[in-house]
GUSE-345306 format. One record per residue (C-alpha): residue in one letter; z, x, y; residue number from 0. Coordinates in steps of 0.5 Angstrom, whole numbers. Last residue first. Layout:
BEGIN
a/Z/X/Y/NUM
...
//
This chain:
BEGIN
r/53/181/297/888
l/57/177/292/887
g/64/180/293/886
l/67/174/296/885
r/70/178/303/884
r/64/182/303/883
l/60/176/303/882
g/64/173/309/881
r/63/180/312/880
k/56/180/311/879
a/55/173/314/878
v/59/175/321/877
g/55/182/321/876
g/49/179/323/875
s/46/172/320/874
r/39/174/322/873
g/35/176/316/872
a/34/169/313/871
r/35/164/318/870
p/41/163/323/869
a/47/161/320/868
r/49/153/320/867
r/55/151/323/866
r/63/151/321/865
g/68/150/326/864
g/74/155/328/863
d/72/155/336/862
a/68/161/335/861
g/64/159/329/860
n/65/161/322/859
v/58/161/318/858
r/54/156/314/857
p/49/159/309/856
p/41/157/311/855
g/39/152/305/854
m/43/150/299/853
l/37/146/296/852
v/32/152/297/851
p/37/157/294/850
q/38/152/288/849
f/31/151/286/848
l/28/159/285/847
v/34/163/282/846
a/39/157/279/845
a/33/152/277/844
a/29/158/274/843
l/35/160/270/842
t/37/154/268/841
c/30/152/265/840
v/29/159/262/839
l/36/158/259/838
s/34/151/256/837
l/28/154/253/836
a/32/159/250/835
l/37/154/247/834
l/31/150/245/833
k/28/155/241/832
g/34/158/238/831
m/37/151/235/830
s/30/150/232/829
s/30/156/228/828
t/37/155/226/827
g/35/148/223/826
p/29/151/220/825
h/33/156/217/824
n/28/162/216/823
s/31/165/223/822
f/26/168/228/821
w/29/163/233/820
l/36/165/232/819
s/34/171/236/818
g/33/167/242/817
f/40/166/243/816
a/42/173/244/815
t/35/175/247/814
a/36/169/252/813
t/43/171/253/812
a/41/178/255/811
l/35/175/260/810
a/40/171/263/809
s/45/176/264/808
f/39/181/267/807
f/37/175/272/806
v/44/173/274/805
a/46/180/275/804
r/40/182/279/803
t/40/176/283/802
l/47/177/285/801
p/45/184/287/800
s/42/181/293/799
q/34/181/294/798
l/33/174/291/797
v/39/171/295/796
q/36/172/302/795
s/42/169/305/794
q/49/170/304/793
g/55/167/308/792
g/61/167/304/791
r/59/160/302/790
w/52/162/300/789
a/55/167/295/788
m/60/162/292/787
v/54/157/291/786
y/50/162/288/785
y/55/165/283/784
i/57/157/282/783
k/50/156/280/782
f/50/161/274/781
a/56/159/271/780
v/54/151/272/779
g/48/153/268/778
i/52/157/263/777
g/56/151/261/776
l/52/145/262/775
l/46/148/259/774
l/50/150/253/773
p/53/143/252/772
l/45/141/252/771
a/43/147/247/770
i/48/144/242/769
i/42/139/240/768
n/39/144/236/767
a/43/143/230/766
f/43/136/228/765
n/36/134/231/764
l/32/134/238/763
p/25/134/237/762
l/20/139/240/761
g/13/137/241/760
i/11/142/246/759
v/11/137/252/758
v/16/132/249/757
c/21/138/249/756
l/18/140/256/755
e/21/134/259/754
l/28/135/256/753
t/28/142/259/752
v/26/139/266/751
a/31/134/266/750
g/37/139/264/749
a/34/144/269/748
v/34/138/274/747
i/41/136/273/746
l/44/143/273/745
p/40/144/280/744
i/44/137/282/743
l/51/140/280/742
t/52/146/284/741
r/49/143/291/740
l/53/137/289/739
v/59/140/289/738
d/58/144/296/737
g/56/137/299/736
v/62/134/296/735
r/67/140/300/734
r/73/142/297/733
l/70/148/293/732
t/75/150/288/731
l/79/143/287/730
w/72/140/288/729
l/68/144/283/728
l/74/143/277/727
v/73/136/279/726
t/66/136/278/725
i/66/140/272/724
s/71/135/269/723
l/67/129/271/722
l/60/132/268/721
a/63/135/262/720
w/66/128/261/719
i/60/124/262/718
g/56/129/258/717
a/61/128/252/716
e/60/121/252/715
i/53/121/252/714
f/53/127/247/713
a/57/123/242/712
r/53/116/243/711
i/47/120/241/710
i/50/123/235/709
t/53/117/233/708
h/47/113/233/707
g/43/118/230/706
s/48/119/225/705
e/48/111/223/704
l/40/111/222/703
i/40/118/218/702
a/47/116/214/701
i/44/109/212/700
p/37/112/210/699
g/42/117/205/698
g/47/112/202/697
t/51/106/205/696
a/51/98/205/695
r/57/94/206/694
p/53/91/212/693
e/49/87/207/692
v/43/83/209/691
a/42/86/216/690
l/44/93/213/689
v/38/92/208/688
a/33/91/214/687
r/36/96/218/686
a/36/102/213/685
f/29/100/211/684
q/26/100/218/683
r/30/107/219/682
i/27/110/213/681
e/20/108/215/680
p/21/110/222/679
n/23/117/220/678
e/17/118/216/677
n/17/120/208/676
l/19/113/206/675
s/16/114/199/674
g/14/107/198/673
k/17/101/197/672
p/25/102/198/671
l/30/102/192/670
v/37/98/193/669
e/42/101/188/668
v/48/96/187/667
r/54/99/184/666
a/60/95/181/665
r/68/94/182/664
g/71/92/176/663
d/78/96/176/662
a/75/102/172/661
t/69/103/176/660
l/62/100/174/659
w/55/103/175/658
q/55/110/173/657
r/61/109/169/656
r/57/104/165/655
l/52/109/163/654
a/57/114/161/653
a/60/109/156/652
p/54/107/153/651
l/52/100/154/650
t/55/95/148/649
q/59/91/153/648
e/53/90/158/647
t/49/87/152/646
v/43/91/148/645
r/41/89/141/644
q/40/95/137/643
p/33/98/136/642
q/30/102/130/641
l/23/103/131/640
a/24/107/137/639
a/28/112/134/638
r/23/113/129/637
l/17/113/134/636
g/21/118/138/635
d/22/123/132/634
l/15/122/131/633
a/13/124/138/632
t/17/130/138/631
h/14/132/131/630
l/7/131/133/629
p/9/135/140/628
t/10/141/135/627
v/4/140/131/626
f/-2/140/135/625
v/-1/146/140/624
a/3/150/134/623
q/-3/148/129/622
a/-7/151/134/621
r/-3/157/135/620
e/-3/159/128/619
r/-11/157/127/618
v/-12/163/133/617
a/-7/168/129/616
p/-11/166/122/615
a/-18/169/126/614
a/-23/164/128/613
a/-29/161/123/612
a/-25/155/122/611
l/-23/154/129/610
e/-30/155/131/609
g/-32/150/126/608
l/-27/145/129/607
d/-29/147/136/606
s/-36/144/134/605
a/-34/138/131/604
l/-30/136/137/603
r/-36/137/141/602
k/-40/133/136/601
a/-35/127/136/600
a/-34/127/144/599
a/-42/126/144/598
p/-42/121/139/597
g/-37/117/142/596
a/-39/117/149/595
g/-46/115/147/594
a/-52/118/144/593
r/-54/117/136/592
n/-57/123/132/591
g/-51/123/127/590
a/-44/122/130/589
a/-40/120/124/588
q/-44/125/120/587
d/-42/131/125/586
l/-35/128/125/585
a/-34/128/117/584
q/-37/135/117/583
q/-33/138/122/582
a/-27/135/118/581
r/-29/138/112/580
k/-29/145/115/579
l/-22/144/118/578
a/-20/142/111/577
d/-23/148/108/576
v/-20/152/114/575
n/-13/149/113/574
d/-13/150/105/573
k/-15/157/106/572
d/-9/159/111/571
s/-4/156/106/570
p/-2/149/106/569
a/6/147/106/568
p/8/143/100/567
r/7/136/102/566
r/13/132/105/565
t/15/126/102/564
a/14/120/106/563
g/19/117/111/562
l/15/116/117/561
a/10/112/112/560
p/16/108/110/559
l/19/107/117/558
l/12/105/119/557
g/10/98/115/556
r/17/95/116/555
a/18/98/123/554
a/12/94/126/553
a/15/87/124/552
e/22/90/126/551
i/19/91/133/550
l/16/85/134/549
p/22/81/131/548
v/26/85/137/547
k/21/83/142/546
k/22/76/142/545
d/29/75/142/544
q/30/81/147/543
d/27/77/152/542
a/30/82/158/541
p/33/89/157/540
v/40/90/159/539
f/40/96/163/538
s/38/92/169/537
a/45/88/168/536
l/49/95/171/535
t/45/94/177/534
r/38/95/180/533
v/34/93/186/532
s/27/93/186/531
s/21/95/191/530
v/25/93/198/529
e/22/93/205/528
p/19/86/204/527
l/27/83/203/526
r/27/78/197/525
s/31/83/192/524
l/37/84/197/523
r/39/77/196/522
q/38/77/189/521
a/42/84/188/520
m/48/81/192/519
q/49/75/187/518
e/48/80/182/517
a/53/85/185/516
d/58/79/186/515
g/58/77/179/514
v/59/85/177/513
s/65/85/182/512
a/67/87/189/511
a/60/90/190/510
l/60/97/193/509
v/53/98/196/508
d/48/103/195/507
v/41/105/199/506
a/36/109/195/505
n/32/114/198/504
a/34/120/194/503
g/34/115/188/502
v/32/120/183/501
a/30/116/177/500
p/27/112/182/499
d/22/117/184/498
s/20/118/191/497
r/25/124/192/496
v/21/128/187/495
d/17/133/190/494
l/21/133/197/493
y/27/135/192/492
a/23/140/188/491
a/21/143/195/490
i/28/143/197/489
s/32/146/191/488
e/26/151/191/487
a/27/154/198/486
n/20/153/201/485
p/22/147/205/484
n/28/150/209/483
r/32/145/211/482
l/33/142/217/481
h/28/136/216/480
i/32/134/210/479
p/38/132/215/478
n/34/127/218/477
f/37/126/225/476
d/30/127/229/475
f/31/124/236/474
e/24/124/239/473
l/23/124/247/472
s/18/119/248/471
y/22/115/254/470
l/23/122/257/469
l/16/123/258/468
p/17/118/263/467
s/20/123/267/466
a/14/128/269/465
a/13/125/275/464
l/20/125/277/463
v/21/132/276/462
a/14/134/279/461
a/16/130/285/460
a/23/133/286/459
s/20/140/286/458
g/15/138/291/457
i/20/135/296/456
l/24/141/295/455
i/19/146/296/454
p/16/142/302/453
m/23/142/305/452
r/24/149/304/451
y/18/152/307/450
r/20/158/311/449
e/27/159/307/448
m/23/160/300/447
f/17/164/304/446
d/22/168/307/445
d/26/169/300/444
i/19/171/297/443
p/17/176/302/442
a/24/179/301/441
l/23/180/293/440
a/21/187/294/439
a/28/189/297/438
y/31/187/290/437
g/38/189/289/436
l/43/195/288/435
p/45/200/293/434
e/43/207/292/433
d/47/213/290/432
e/52/209/285/431
g/58/213/282/430
p/59/216/275/429
p/62/212/270/428
n/69/213/268/427
l/70/212/261/426
i/77/211/261/425
m/77/207/267/424
l/71/203/265/423
l/75/202/259/422
a/81/199/262/421
p/76/195/267/420
l/73/192/261/419
v/79/190/257/418
t/83/187/262/417
i/78/183/267/416
s/72/182/262/415
g/77/181/256/414
i/80/175/260/413
f/74/172/261/412
a/71/173/254/411
i/78/170/251/410
i/77/164/256/409
m/70/163/254/408
g/72/163/246/407
l/77/158/247/406
g/71/153/249/405
a/66/156/244/404
i/71/155/238/403
q/73/148/240/402
g/66/146/242/401
l/63/148/236/400
e/68/144/232/399
s/66/138/236/398
v/59/140/235/397
g/59/139/228/396
r/65/134/228/395
y/60/129/232/394
d/65/123/233/393
t/67/126/240/392
p/74/128/242/391
v/72/136/242/390
f/65/135/246/389
s/68/136/253/388
l/71/143/250/387
f/64/146/251/386
g/63/144/258/385
a/70/145/260/384
a/69/152/257/383
t/63/153/261/382
a/67/151/268/381
a/73/155/267/380
a/69/161/265/379
a/64/160/272/378
l/71/158/276/377
a/74/165/274/376
l/68/169/275/375
p/66/166/282/374
v/74/167/284/373
a/75/173/281/372
i/69/177/283/371
h/71/180/290/370
e/78/181/288/369
g/77/184/281/368
t/71/189/284/367
n/76/191/289/366
a/81/193/284/365
l/75/197/280/364
a/73/200/286/363
k/80/202/288/362
r/81/205/281/361
l/75/209/281/360
d/75/212/288/359
a/68/213/291/358
e/68/206/294/357
e/61/204/297/356
h/56/205/292/355
r/62/204/287/354
e/63/197/290/353
a/56/195/288/352
r/56/198/281/351
y/63/194/280/350
r/59/188/282/349
v/54/190/277/348
s/59/191/272/347
f/63/184/273/346
q/57/180/273/345
i/54/184/267/344
g/60/183/263/343
f/61/176/264/342
d/54/175/262/341
v/55/179/256/340
g/61/175/254/339
i/56/169/255/338
g/51/171/250/337
v/56/174/245/336
f/60/168/245/335
l/54/163/244/334
v/51/168/238/333
a/58/168/235/332
f/59/160/236/331
a/53/159/232/330
v/57/158/226/329
s/60/152/229/328
i/53/148/228/327
l/52/150/220/326
n/59/149/219/325
l/65/154/219/324
a/71/153/215/323
g/78/152/217/322
v/77/149/223/321
m/83/152/228/320
m/85/158/224/319
l/77/160/223/318
g/76/159/230/317
l/82/164/232/316
a/79/169/227/315
a/72/168/230/314
t/75/168/237/313
i/79/175/236/312
a/73/179/233/311
l/68/176/238/310
g/73/178/244/309
i/73/185/241/308
a/66/186/240/307
v/65/183/247/306
t/69/188/250/305
a/66/194/246/304
y/59/192/248/303
v/61/192/256/302
a/64/198/256/301
v/59/202/252/300
i/54/199/256/299
l/58/202/262/298
r/58/208/259/297
g/51/209/258/296
s/49/207/265/295
r/43/204/268/294
l/47/197/269/293
a/41/192/269/292
l/36/196/266/291
w/41/199/261/290
l/43/192/259/289
i/37/190/258/288
i/35/195/253/287
l/42/194/249/286
v/40/187/249/285
t/34/189/245/284
i/37/194/240/283
v/43/189/239/282
t/38/183/238/281
a/33/187/233/280
i/39/189/229/279
l/42/182/228/278
n/35/179/227/277
p/34/185/221/276
l/41/183/219/275
a/40/175/219/274
g/34/175/215/273
d/36/171/210/272
a/44/169/211/271
v/42/162/214/270
t/37/161/208/269
a/43/163/203/268
f/47/158/206/267
e/42/153/205/266
e/41/155/198/265
d/48/154/196/264
a/48/147/199/263
i/41/145/196/262
p/43/148/189/261
v/50/144/189/260
p/47/137/192/259
g/41/137/187/258
t/35/141/186/257
l/34/146/180/256
r/26/147/178/255
v/24/148/171/254
r/17/149/169/253
a/14/147/162/252
g/8/149/159/251
l/11/149/152/250
e/11/157/152/249
d/14/157/159/248
l/20/154/156/247
k/22/161/153/246
l/29/159/151/245
d/32/165/154/244
a/28/164/160/243
v/31/157/161/242
a/38/159/159/241
k/38/164/164/240
r/36/159/170/239
v/41/155/168/238
a/46/161/168/237
d/44/163/175/236
s/45/156/177/235
a/52/156/174/234
a/54/163/178/233
k/51/160/184/232
g/55/154/185/231
p/60/156/190/230
e/55/160/194/229
l/60/163/199/228
a/65/164/193/227
a/72/162/193/226
y/70/155/191/225
d/67/157/185/224
l/64/151/182/223
k/64/149/175/222
p/58/145/174/221
h/56/138/172/220
i/49/138/170/219
e/44/132/170/218
v/37/134/166/217
f/31/130/169/216
r/25/129/165/215
r/18/129/168/214
l/11/128/165/213
e/12/121/164/212
s/14/120/171/211
q/7/123/173/210
e/4/117/169/209
p/0/119/163/208
p/-7/118/162/207
k/-9/112/158/206
g/-10/110/150/205
a/-2/109/150/204
v/-3/112/142/203
v/-7/118/144/202
e/-2/119/150/201
r/4/119/146/200
w/0/124/141/199
s/-1/129/147/198
f/-4/136/146/197
y/-4/142/150/196
g/-8/149/150/195
p/-5/156/153/194
k/-11/160/154/193
g/-14/165/149/192
v/-21/163/149/191
l/-21/159/142/190
i/-14/156/145/189
a/-17/153/151/188
d/-23/150/148/187
l/-18/147/142/186
a/-14/143/147/185
a/-20/141/151/184
a/-23/139/144/183
a/-17/135/142/182
q/-17/131/149/181
n/-24/130/148/180
f/-23/127/141/179
m/-18/123/143/178
d/-22/120/149/177
a/-28/118/145/176
m/-24/115/139/175
s/-26/108/142/174
s/-33/110/142/173
l/-33/111/135/172
g/-31/104/133/171
n/-36/101/138/170
e/-42/101/133/169
g/-38/98/127/168
a/-30/98/126/167
q/-31/100/119/166
a/-34/106/121/165
a/-28/107/126/164
g/-23/106/121/163
q/-26/111/116/162
l/-26/116/122/161
g/-19/115/123/160
f/-17/116/116/159
g/-21/123/116/158
l/-18/125/123/157
a/-11/124/119/156
q/-14/129/113/155
a/-16/134/119/154
l/-9/133/122/153
g/-6/134/115/152
r/-9/140/114/151
l/-8/143/121/150
s/0/142/119/149
p/5/136/119/148
d/3/134/112/147
s/7/127/110/146
a/8/125/117/145
m/1/126/119/144
a/-2/123/113/143
r/3/117/114/142
v/2/116/121/141
l/-5/115/120/140
p/-4/110/114/139
a/0/106/119/138
s/-4/106/125/137
r/-6/99/125/136
q/2/98/125/135
l/2/102/131/134
q/-3/98/135/133
g/0/92/133/132
t/7/95/136/131
v/4/97/142/130
a/0/91/144/129
a/6/86/142/128
v/11/91/146/127
r/6/91/152/126
d/6/83/152/125
t/14/83/152/124
d/14/88/158/123
l/17/94/156/122
f/25/96/156/121
l/25/94/149/120
l/21/99/146/119
a/25/105/149/118
e/31/102/146/117
r/33/108/141/116
a/30/113/145/115
f/34/110/151/114
f/41/110/147/113
p/40/117/144/112
s/39/120/151/111
e/32/123/152/110
a/31/119/158/109
t/38/120/161/108
t/39/128/160/107
e/46/130/160/106
v/50/136/161/105
s/58/136/162/104
d/63/140/165/103
f/59/147/166/102
f/60/154/167/101
d/65/156/162/100
k/64/150/157/99
r/57/153/156/98
g/55/149/149/97
s/52/143/153/96
l/47/148/156/95
a/43/150/150/94
e/43/143/148/93
t/41/140/155/92
l/36/146/155/91
s/33/144/148/90
q/33/137/150/89
a/29/137/157/88
a/24/142/154/87
k/22/138/148/86
s/22/132/152/85
a/17/135/157/84
a/13/138/152/83
e/12/131/148/82
s/10/128/155/81
t/5/133/156/80
p/3/138/161/79
a/11/139/163/78
d/15/138/169/77
v/23/139/168/76
v/27/138/174/75
a/34/141/173/74
i/39/137/177/73
i/45/141/179/72
t/51/136/181/71
e/57/136/185/70
k/56/129/189/69
g/52/125/183/68
q/58/123/179/67
p/63/121/184/66
f/62/114/184/65
a/68/110/186/64
a/70/116/191/63
n/63/117/193/62
f/63/109/195/61
a/69/110/199/60
l/67/116/203/59
e/60/112/205/58
r/64/106/207/57
q/68/110/211/56
r/62/114/214/55
w/60/107/216/54
t/66/105/219/53
l/67/112/223/52
n/73/116/221/51
p/70/121/217/50
s/67/124/223/49
i/60/127/223/48
l/58/134/221/47
r/61/133/214/46
t/54/130/212/45
i/51/136/213/44
d/54/140/207/43
t/53/147/209/42
n/61/149/209/41
i/62/156/211/40
a/68/160/209/39
f/71/166/212/38
h/79/167/210/37
r/79/174/208/36
v/74/177/213/35
s/76/173/219/34
y/84/175/218/33
d/82/182/217/32
s/78/182/223/31
a/83/179/227/30
a/88/184/225/29
g/83/189/228/28
a/82/186/234/27
v/89/185/236/26
v/90/193/234/25
l/84/194/238/24
s/86/190/244/23
a/93/194/244/22
a/90/200/244/21
l/85/199/249/20
v/91/196/254/19
w/95/202/253/18
w/90/207/254/17
p/88/203/260/16
r/95/204/263/15
r/94/204/271/14
t/87/201/270/13
c/90/195/267/12
a/96/194/272/11
e/90/194/277/10
i/86/189/274/9
l/92/184/273/8
t/94/185/280/7
k/87/184/282/6
i/86/178/278/5
a/93/175/281/4
s/91/176/288/3
q/84/173/287/2
v/87/167/283/1
m/92/166/289/0
//
């Protein structure tokens, strides 16, 4: 019935080829227009998993309660000094806050009035006592700098410092060695025309700064343009322009953008980067392969046009079904081209064989349809079943790919028996002078049949011997590993992910109340995998009754000094005179003594002498290097000396919204020990937290649970695919042995593919795991071709036109899939690697293992029974007629 229906359809299309072509072009044109107007791609990897899962519902509930971090740009500001970082972050925040056309809000937490004012309260009590005591002793120095923020004032302050050092005795000068060396290092750079940097906060702290002290984060909530493929690009560009306009590089500051919005935008840009050259190279390579397979420009045009029309229709229908493509379903185009070309080659090679024996074009096409109908229809149905088996799973990324690709297989098949015959009728390729096939492969055919059992046993032994490798198969479902590490947003994220201020590896829990949150925090903080737990109460400093009096005592002496009347600005001569006096004072203090302190004093004295003798422009640069951070440090000190007692009720509203909802639910943030750079560490941390608090959510939880979800989805889909394909094969073949002859090579190909993944160190991930349904689909298609030929009495299959068709279709498909390998996107590239690997294994199983497994073909006996045919080359006319009947000779 299938043969008859397809033959009738092809005959109808070849009678009215121009009508078929016109109708297909109209439909393809309308589909292309729809695709252009509705094309969208969602690069959010979290949406690859169904929202109906319990852990996803927890994640969505938390995001709904605290949506602040979902659509943000994080500007990471790094600078050589704490003051420069503060100044750059403040300047950027102020510049962006006025751009309401691009941003809803902009804030930098570390430099907010609240944290600037309460900075000392967040230190340990002992540290507060030490800092305030040191500040009180520095009151004369502070007064000198505050009243005269210039080189003259700094020289005078240095004089006060030297007086104090002299009073302190032998160790006094040594205690100033670090400050002298820092100042000298800055002057060394300035004097040779290089950027110099100096930090007053580092001087006060008496120790080198931590990385976190040199970094600030500006949290930006942009206005997104969802009509654009990169919704946040305009906002990100506005941030970069502001950074350039502010000339923050003059402070030595570097600003990088990360966060959900830049990561998503750069994800799409990375996928698109290099796509056009890859496409051109792929098209050219496939053209060459088609030429080798078909040897006719007209046939190639017909196949390409058929695939293009089918792709346009599939793309439109796919967008109608899913709305927006994801990073996995976007691969439907490559899958369609690869398998569409496969169908085209199968039909065209069969057509060439028919045309060699039949000069009449229309009759040759009808015969082609009659002979290719069953295997091609079965291959298309099995391929579609393989893809559609993933539709019911919770892995939404592959589920949507399954919808589109499954439908695409049907469209590709319909195109192969309608548009392709019509185009061949119009183009009228020349007839074939020579029979098709590979006669040179006859010795291999003979060898495979002669040593059938040793080959079968050896192959099975090799696959089974390598099976322990499957225990080492790695599943890497960390989404960050699918990103381009060279993209700015990802590079910045990888750099800052261990910073508690970012909380990239943090786990969050939505507690019912503040009290519930505190109890939860106590339980979680006992875990050895946890470094700290933060709640709203974490922002209420401890021991305020002890710290506030210490700060107030320091403020009584320092605030008047900070408010001292400014002296008139000095002239350049005043600065030169002051520098010379400071030089003399340093030389006198150092004298002829040895040690770190005197050596540092002599070094600084020498630099001050050179600065005094330099051009005025050099002194202006030096003044900027020392005075600009001085203003920032003094402003911060002034604010920190006037703290207010903090309670949960007096915390800033913006901060409270980050930790408490309007209906009283509270956020608990759990931070891990270490940076959690490796997947086992992430999973261990996630399991530990879930064991104590099953309501937890966040990145580590998503990595753990998504891995379980995807593995379960592929097990379920694999079972459904095998069942559906088995039923389909049984309905067609009606023999258990023939069904097994089709499925066993498929299982072997799958096992070998996964074993080779272990050998070459290729882990399965979110993206490349789609190679498994592809292996089911296209693997079954190749094997069906051979089983149907075998059932028709075919022997010596390597010499047949069928092997020519399978080989070149696999080569073309591998080229299409392999083009993904060269993508700049790591996920897409890994997809291409595994697709190409699985296709090679599938082809090897079909061409080399399956003929051996099938053995000599069966033929009809005189009594109507079934028996084995003679060995290869001796099957006679009966086998040839059986092959002829199925069209697979």
